[in-house]
C-alpha positions in Angstrom: 0.0 0.0 0.0 2.9 2.3 0.6 3.7 2.8 -3.1 0.1 3.2 -4.1 -0.5 5.8 -1.4 2.6 7.6 -2.5 1.6 7.6 -6.1 -2.0 8.9 -5.4 -0.6 11.5 -3.1 1.8 12.7 -5.8 -1.0 12.8 -8.4 -3.1 15.0 -6.0 -0.1 17.3 -5.5 0.4 17.6 -9.3 -3.3 18.1 -10.3 -5.0 19.3 -7.2 -8.8 18.9 -7.6 -8.7 18.6 -11.4 -7.1 15.3 -12.4 -7.2 14.5 -16.1 -9.4 11.9 -17.6 -6.5 9.3 -17.9 -7.4 5.7 -17.5 -4.4 4.8 -15.4 -5.3 7.5 -12.9 -9.0 6.4 -12.8 -7.9 2.8 -12.3 -5.6 3.8 -9.3 -8.4 5.8 -7.7 -10.9 3.0 -8.2 -8.6 0.4 -6.7 -8.1 2.5 -3.6 -11.9 2.8 -3.2 -12.3 -0.9 -3.4 -9.5 -1.5 -0.9 -11.3 1.0 1.4 -14.4 -1.3 1.3 -16.5 0.0 -1.6 -18.4 -2.4 -3.8 -16.3 -3.2 -7.0 -19.3 -3.0 -9.3 -20.3 0.4 -8.1 -16.8 1.7 -8.3 -16.3 0.3 -11.8 -19.4 2.2 -12.9 -18.3 5.4 -11.2 -14.9 5.4 -12.8 -16.1 4.0 -16.2 -14.1 0.8 -16.0 -14.9 -2.8 -16.7 -15.9 -4.4 -13.4 -14.8 -7.9 -14.2 -11.6 -8.8 -12.3 -11.4 -5.3 -10.6 -11.9 -6.7 -7.1 -9.2 -9.4 -7.7 -6.8 -6.8 -9.0 -7.4 -4.6 -5.9 -6.6 -7.6 -3.7 -3.3 -8.3 -5.5 -2.3 -4.6 -5.4 -3.1 -4.5 -1.7 -0.9 -7.6 -1.1 1.9 -7.0 -3.6 1.7 -3.2 -4.1 2.2 -1.8 -7.6 3.9 -4.8 -9.4 0.5 -6.4 -9.9 -0.7 -3.3 -11.7 2.4 -1.8 -13.4 5.7 -3.3 -14.6 7.3 -1.5 -11.6 10.9 -2.6 -12.0 11.0 -1.6 -15.7 9.2 1.8 -15.2 11.2 2.8 -12.1 14.6 1.9 -13.5 17.3 4.6 -13.2 17.5 4.8 -17.0 13.7 5.4 -17.3 13.6 7.8 -14.4 16.4 9.9 -16.0 14.6 9.9 -19.3 11.5 11.2 -17.7 13.4 13.8 -15.7 15.0 15.2 -18.8 11.6 15.3 -20.5 10.0 17.4 -17.7 13.0 19.7 -17.7 12.9 20.3 -21.5 9.2 21.1 -21.3 9.8 23.5 -18.4 12.5 25.3 -20.4 10.2 25.5 -23.4 7.3 27.0 -21.3 9.7 29.6 -19.8 10.9 30.5 -23.3 7.3 30.9 -24.5 6.5 33.2 -21.6 9.6 35.2 -22.2 8.6 35.6 -25.9 5.2 36.9 -25.0 6.7 39.5 -22.8 9.2 40.5 -25.5 6.5 40.9 -28.1 4.6 43.3 -25.8 7.7 45.3 -25.1 8.7 45.7 -28.8 5.4 46.1 -30.5 3.5 48.1 -27.9 0.2 46.7 -29.1 0.6 47.5 -32.8 1.0 43.8 -33.6 0.1 40.8 -31.5 0.5 37.0 -31.3 -2.3 34.5 -31.3 -1.7 31.5 -29.0 -2.0 28.1 -30.8 -0.2 26.0 -28.1 -3.5 24.3 -26.9 -3.9 22.8 -30.4 -0.8 20.7 -29.8 0.5 21.2 -33.3 3.9 22.4 -34.5 2.6 26.0 -34.3 3.0 27.8 -31.0 1.8 31.3 -32.1 0.6 33.1 -35.2 1.9 36.7 -35.7 -1.0 39.1 -36.5 -0.6 42.6 -38.0 -2.4 45.7 -36.9 -5.5 44.6 -38.9 -5.6 41.2 -37.2 -4.5 39.4 -40.3 -2.0 36.5 -39.9 1.6 37.3 -41.1 3.4 34.0 -40.2 3.4 31.2 -37.8 6.0 30.8 -35.0 7.6 27.7 -33.6 9.5 28.5 -30.4 12.7 26.6 -29.7 14.9 26.8 -26.5 18.6 26.2 -27.1 20.9 25.7 -24.2 23.0 22.6 -24.7 26.2 23.5 -26.6 27.6 21.2 -29.3 31.1 21.1 -27.8 32.7 19.6 -30.9 31.0 22.0 -33.3 34.2 23.5 -34.5 35.7 20.2 -35.5 32.5 18.7 -37.1 30.6 21.6 -38.6 33.0 24.6 -38.5 31.1 26.7 -36.0 32.0 27.8 -32.5 30.0 25.9 -29.8 28.4 29.1 -28.5 27.4 30.1 -32.1 25.9 26.7 -33.2 22.2 25.9 -33.3 21.0 22.4 -34.4 17.7 21.9 -36.0 16.4 18.5 -37.1 16.2 18.2 -40.9 12.7 16.6 -40.7 11.4 19.6 -38.8 12.5 21.8 -41.7 10.8 19.6 -44.1 7.6 19.5 -42.1 7.6 23.3 -41.7 7.8 23.7 -45.5 4.9 21.2 -45.9 2.8 23.1 -43.4 3.7 26.4 -45.0 2.5 25.1 -48.4 -0.7 23.6 -47.1 -1.8 26.7 -45.3 -0.2 29.4 -47.5 1.3 31.1 -44.4 5.1 31.5 -43.9 6.7 29.3 -41.2 9.3 30.8 -38.9 11.5 29.2 -36.2 12.1 31.5 -33.1 15.1 30.4 -31.1 16.0 31.5 -27.5 19.6 30.7 -26.8 20.9 30.7 -23.2 24.3 28.8 -23.3 24.8 26.1 -20.8 21.2 26.3 -19.4 20.1 22.8 -20.4 17.7 20.0 -19.4 20.4 18.2 -17.4 21.0 21.1 -15.1 17.3 21.8 -14.7 16.4 18.2 -14.1 18.5 18.1 -11.0 16.0 20.4 -9.3 12.8 18.4 -10.2 11.3 16.6 -7.2 12.0 12.8 -7.3 8.3 12.0 -6.6 7.2 13.9 -9.7 9.6 12.0 -11.9 8.7 8.7 -10.4 4.9 9.3 -10.9 5.4 10.3 -14.5 7.4 7.1 -15.2 4.7 4.9 -13.6 2.0 6.7 -15.6 3.9 5.8 -18.7 5.0 9.3 -19.5 1.5 10.7 -20.3 2.0 14.0 -22.0 -0.7 15.7 -20.0 1.0 14.6 -16.8 4.4 15.8 -18.0 3.0 19.2 -19.1 1.1 19.7 -15.8 4.2 18.9 -13.8 6.1 21.6 -15.7 3.3 24.1 -15.0 3.3 23.0 -11.3 7.0 23.8 -11.0 6.3 27.4 -11.9 4.0 27.8 -8.9 4.8 30.0 -5.9 6.0 27.1 -3.7 8.7 26.2 -6.2 9.9 29.8 -6.9 12.9 29.5 -4.6 14.0 26.1 -5.9 14.0 27.3 -9.6 14.9 31.0 -9.0 18.3 30.6 -10.5 16.7 29.1 -13.7 14.0 31.8 -14.0 16.7 34.5 -13.5 18.7 33.3 -16.4 16.0 33.4 -19.1 16.4 37.2 -19.8 20.1 36.5 -20.6 19.3 35.0 -23.9 18.4 36.7 -27.2 15.6 35.6 -29.4 16.6 35.0 -33.1 14.6 33.9 -36.1 15.1 31.8 -39.2 12.3 31.1 -41.7 11.7 27.6 -43.0 12.6 28.9 -46.5 16.0 30.2 -45.4 16.7 27.1 -43.3 15.9 24.9 -46.3 18.1 27.0 -48.6 21.0 26.8 -46.3 20.5 23.1 -45.8 20.8 22.6 -49.5 23.8 24.9 -49.9 25.7 23.5 -46.9 24.4 20.0 -46.7 27.8 18.1 -46.4 29.4 21.0 -44.5 26.8 21.3 -41.7 24.9 18.0 -41.5 27.3 16.1 -39.3 25.4 12.8 -39.6 26.3 12.6 -43.3 30.0 12.6 -42.5 30.1 9.9 -39.8 30.2 6.2 -40.7 27.4 4.2 -39.1 26.0 7.4 -37.5 22.9 5.7 -36.1 25.0 3.1 -34.3 27.5 5.6 -33.0 24.8 8.0 -31.8 21.7 6.0 -30.9 18.4 7.9 -31.1 20.2 11.0 -32.4 18.4 13.1 -34.9 19.9 14.1 -38.3 20.5 17.8 -37.6 21.4 20.8 -39.8 23.6 23.3 -37.9 23.2 27.0 -38.2 25.2 30.0 -37.1 23.2 32.0 -34.5 25.1 35.2 -35.2 25.2 35.3 -39.0 22.3 33.1 -40.2 19.6 33.9 -37.7 18.2 37.4 -37.3 17.4 39.1 -33.9 13.7 38.9 -33.4 13.6 42.7 -32.7 15.1 43.4 -36.2 12.6 41.0 -37.7 9.6 42.7 -36.1 10.8 46.2 -36.9 11.1 45.1 -40.6 7.5 43.9 -40.5 6.3 47.2 -39.0 8.1 49.3 -41.7 7.6 47.1 -44.8 4.2 46.8 -46.6 2.5 43.5 -45.8 3.1 42.4 -49.4 6.8 43.1 -49.4 7.3 41.5 -46.0 5.4 38.3 -47.1 7.5 38.1 -50.3 10.7 38.5 -48.3 9.6 35.6 -46.0 8.8 33.3 -48.9 12.1 34.3 -50.5 14.0 33.3 -47.4 15.5 36.7 -46.6 14.9 36.1 -42.8 
């Protein structure tokens, strides 16, 4: 019972009074009700579960704890826990970058342009940029960049602090989306060197990581944990991380420009093509194109100022031409 109580307590801490409609969570709550003496058929109806075998499962969980319900040893292994920890950290960094971007837009544009939040749609679009008339200008995908490619100089000819990696499939997908919806696609990158998921992960409570692993890494759980870590009771723990976000500068690169550079510098900047047996040497690594932050990406302030000064038609043409 100790592990089940711990897991349910952690879920309550994460979600408060609004748990998501996730079957694993409903099943855990149902089993606890049955263990407390409720009729298994009534509980099954309440939690929209099949009643057959629910009572027997509750008895096994009560006797053996979680192994009867979840592959505990596999899900709670050090490798799996570290993977989940890094996943939470990466989402938290992304959320902080998005918040910082919203603040920056307000400070630069002063209400003359605005962004439309598309994050709830869970697509590859975080925001759409709207002009003064409310018409969409382009779509934004926000990226946080903190992990330096230490060997960048040797492999792709860029200094580590000036190197940004973007998966080639993301460039391809961006161009496809741009064509389908006739709206330019722009990557927005916040670079804060050496602020990475590994460093942030050390600050995440172990119970949160453990619960995420046992709930099989549900995205809604992962995202809610990241939101929870921004709450007042975690401000002190993450203060050093929050304080570093303004250090970085947002820069942009359009999908068109990224694709043009990919074609021009394919063998020079796509490290994977120069390494024999790349997938064996770097398991699970993506095939990345590497860009110079200082010379190939534009500061977002410069990008927005150009939009405000150019006519809508001229700015759109420059985006489709890959000038930015």
